[in-house]
C-alpha positions as CSV (number, residue, x, y, z in Angstrom):
1,M,82.8,-34.5,-48.0
2,K,79.1,-33.5,-48.1
3,S,78.1,-29.9,-47.4
4,A,75.0,-30.7,-45.4
5,W,73.3,-33.7,-44.1
6,I,70.5,-33.1,-46.1
7,K,70.2,-32.7,-49.9
8,M,71.1,-29.2,-51.4
9,L,70.1,-28.6,-55.0
10,T,72.9,-27.6,-57.3
11,D,72.9,-24.6,-59.6
12,E,72.1,-27.0,-62.2
13,Q,69.2,-28.8,-60.7
14,A,67.7,-25.5,-59.6
15,S,64.8,-23.9,-62.0
16,G,61.9,-21.5,-62.3
17,D,61.6,-19.7,-59.0
18,V,64.5,-21.7,-57.1
19,K,66.8,-20.4,-59.7
20,Q,65.4,-17.1,-59.4
21,I,65.9,-17.0,-55.5
22,F,69.3,-18.5,-55.7
23,N,70.2,-15.8,-57.9
24,E,68.9,-13.3,-55.3
25,A,70.9,-15.0,-52.5
26,R,74.2,-15.0,-54.4
27,T,77.1,-13.2,-52.8
28,P,78.7,-10.3,-54.5
29,H,81.2,-12.5,-56.3
30,G,78.3,-14.7,-57.6
31,T,78.5,-18.1,-55.4
32,L,75.8,-19.3,-53.5
33,D,76.9,-20.0,-49.7
34,N,75.6,-23.2,-48.2
35,V,74.1,-21.3,-45.4
36,M,71.6,-20.0,-48.2
37,R,71.8,-23.2,-50.4
38,V,70.6,-25.5,-47.4
39,H,67.1,-24.1,-47.9
40,S,67.2,-24.7,-51.5
41,L,64.2,-27.5,-50.8
42,R,62.1,-24.6,-49.5
43,P,63.3,-21.8,-51.1
44,E,60.7,-19.7,-49.5
45,T,62.7,-19.8,-46.3
46,M,66.0,-18.7,-48.2
47,L,64.1,-15.6,-48.9
48,G,63.2,-14.9,-45.3
49,H,66.7,-15.8,-43.9
50,L,68.1,-13.4,-46.7
51,A,66.1,-10.4,-45.7
52,L,66.9,-11.1,-42.1
53,Y,70.7,-11.3,-42.5
54,R,70.6,-8.2,-44.7
55,S,68.8,-6.2,-42.3
56,V,71.0,-7.5,-39.6
57,L,74.6,-7.1,-40.6
58,H,74.3,-4.8,-44.3
59,S,71.6,-2.2,-43.6
60,K,72.5,1.5,-43.9
61,D,70.7,2.1,-40.9
62,L,72.9,0.7,-38.6
63,T,74.8,2.8,-35.9
64,L,77.4,0.7,-34.5
65,P,80.7,0.1,-36.4
66,I,80.2,-3.3,-38.8
67,W,83.7,-4.8,-37.5
68,F,82.0,-4.6,-33.9
69,L,78.7,-6.3,-35.2
70,E,80.7,-9.2,-36.9
71,V,82.6,-9.6,-33.7
72,V,79.6,-9.9,-31.8
73,A,78.6,-12.4,-34.5
74,C,81.8,-14.2,-33.9
75,Y,81.3,-14.2,-30.3
76,V,78.0,-16.0,-30.5
77,S,79.0,-18.4,-32.9
78,L,81.9,-19.5,-30.5
79,I,79.4,-19.5,-27.5
80,N,77.4,-22.2,-29.8
81,R,80.4,-23.6,-31.3
82,C,79.2,-22.8,-34.8
83,D,82.4,-23.4,-36.9
84,Y,80.6,-22.3,-40.1
85,S,79.7,-19.1,-38.9
86,F,82.8,-18.3,-37.3
87,A,84.9,-19.1,-40.2
88,H,83.1,-16.7,-42.4
89,H,82.4,-13.8,-40.0
90,W,85.7,-14.0,-38.3
91,H,87.3,-13.4,-41.8
92,N,85.1,-10.4,-42.2
93,A,85.7,-9.0,-38.5
94,E,89.7,-9.3,-39.2
95,R,89.4,-7.5,-42.7
96,L,87.3,-4.8,-41.1
97,I,89.4,-4.3,-37.9
98,N,92.2,-3.9,-40.2
99,N,95.1,-4.5,-37.9
100,L,96.4,-7.6,-37.3
101,N,97.9,-7.6,-34.1
102,R,94.6,-5.9,-32.8
103,A,92.3,-8.4,-34.5
104,Q,94.4,-11.3,-33.0
105,S,94.0,-9.8,-29.6
106,V,90.2,-9.6,-30.2
107,R,90.2,-13.4,-31.4
108,N,91.9,-14.3,-28.5
109,A,89.9,-12.5,-25.9
110,L,86.8,-14.2,-27.7
111,E,88.2,-17.3,-27.7
112,K,89.1,-17.1,-23.9
113,N,86.3,-15.4,-23.0
114,I,88.3,-12.7,-21.3
115,L,86.7,-9.7,-22.8
116,E,88.1,-7.2,-20.6
117,D,91.6,-7.8,-22.0
118,V,90.6,-5.9,-25.0
119,F,87.0,-4.6,-24.7
120,Q,86.0,-1.4,-22.8
121,S,82.9,0.3,-21.8
122,K,80.4,0.2,-24.6
123,E,81.5,-2.9,-26.3
124,L,82.3,-4.7,-23.3
125,H,78.8,-4.2,-22.0
126,L,77.3,-5.1,-25.5
127,L,79.3,-8.4,-25.6
128,Q,78.6,-9.6,-22.0
129,Y,74.8,-8.8,-22.8
130,A,75.3,-11.2,-26.3
131,K,76.7,-13.8,-24.1
132,K,73.8,-13.8,-21.4
133,L,71.3,-13.7,-24.6
134,T,73.1,-16.5,-26.3
135,S,73.7,-18.8,-23.3
136,S,71.0,-18.1,-20.7
137,V,68.1,-16.2,-22.5
138,Q,65.8,-17.9,-19.6
139,T,67.2,-15.5,-17.2
140,M,67.0,-12.0,-18.9
141,Q,65.5,-9.3,-17.0
142,I,64.8,-5.6,-17.7
143,S,67.9,-5.0,-15.5
144,D,70.1,-6.2,-18.2
145,I,68.4,-3.5,-20.5
146,T,68.8,-0.8,-18.0
147,R,72.4,-1.5,-17.0
148,L,73.4,-0.9,-20.6
149,Q,71.4,2.2,-20.8
150,E,73.1,3.7,-17.4
151,T,76.2,3.3,-19.3
152,G,75.1,5.5,-22.2
153,I,74.0,2.9,-24.4
154,N,71.0,4.2,-26.7
155,D,68.1,1.7,-27.4
156,G,68.8,1.6,-31.2
157,E,72.1,0.2,-30.2
158,I,71.1,-2.3,-28.2
159,L,68.5,-3.6,-30.4
160,E,71.4,-3.7,-33.1
161,V,73.3,-6.0,-31.1
162,N,70.3,-8.0,-29.8
163,Q,69.3,-8.7,-33.8
164,V,72.8,-9.7,-34.6
165,V,72.6,-12.3,-31.5
166,A,69.1,-13.3,-32.4
167,Y,70.2,-14.0,-36.0
168,F,73.0,-15.8,-35.2
169,N,71.3,-18.2,-32.7
170,Y,69.1,-18.6,-35.7
171,S,71.7,-19.8,-38.1
172,T,73.3,-21.6,-35.6
173,R,70.7,-23.9,-35.2
174,L,70.0,-23.9,-39.1
175,L,74.0,-24.8,-39.7
176,N,74.6,-26.9,-36.7
177,G,71.5,-28.8,-36.9
178,L,71.8,-30.0,-40.5
179,G,75.3,-30.5,-40.5
180,V,76.3,-27.4,-43.0
181,T,79.9,-27.1,-43.8
182,T,82.0,-24.4,-45.6
183,T,82.7,-27.2,-48.3
184,G,82.5,-25.2,-51.6
185,D,82.0,-21.8,-50.1
186,V,84.3,-18.7,-50.5
187,V,84.8,-17.7,-47.0
188,G,84.6,-14.5,-45.4
189,Y,84.0,-12.4,-48.5
190,Y,83.2,-9.0,-47.6
191,K,81.8,-6.1,-49.9
192,D,83.9,-3.0,-49.6
């Protein structure tokens, strides 16, 4: 099975700047996931993608729990039917939730789109915002933000979720639009 519908350079085919960019984009365990490798014919886009991804899910400045941001990523991936992102990020979310029963309840709520079964208050409101931003962005209004603010969610938290949603909508279009699969990836690695 091919890993994408377009050509992707292998490690052996990469040289010079491309090889250096590959090395910058490697996971902590030394592999290059297909979500990055698919940029190999235009490696500058890989650098942009990498910077955006790291700022959205791996910044030291994030205030929302990483497990929750991974759940937001999974929800966006489910809405967009992006199996690639869901496979990688559900593994991360499950590991970070660190409770198999709770993780299964979260997954069921996301898959069935019955968020109220497991989420309350801040988390529920932010997931509802993520859904609307993903599935009907053209209907977004200032009231969507003021509702979040009125429930005690601060602007920094809103921005964090907004950026996860925006990033995963971008990556879904990259992945689904180029037929990228997890073939050859180490799925769901998350650095402790």
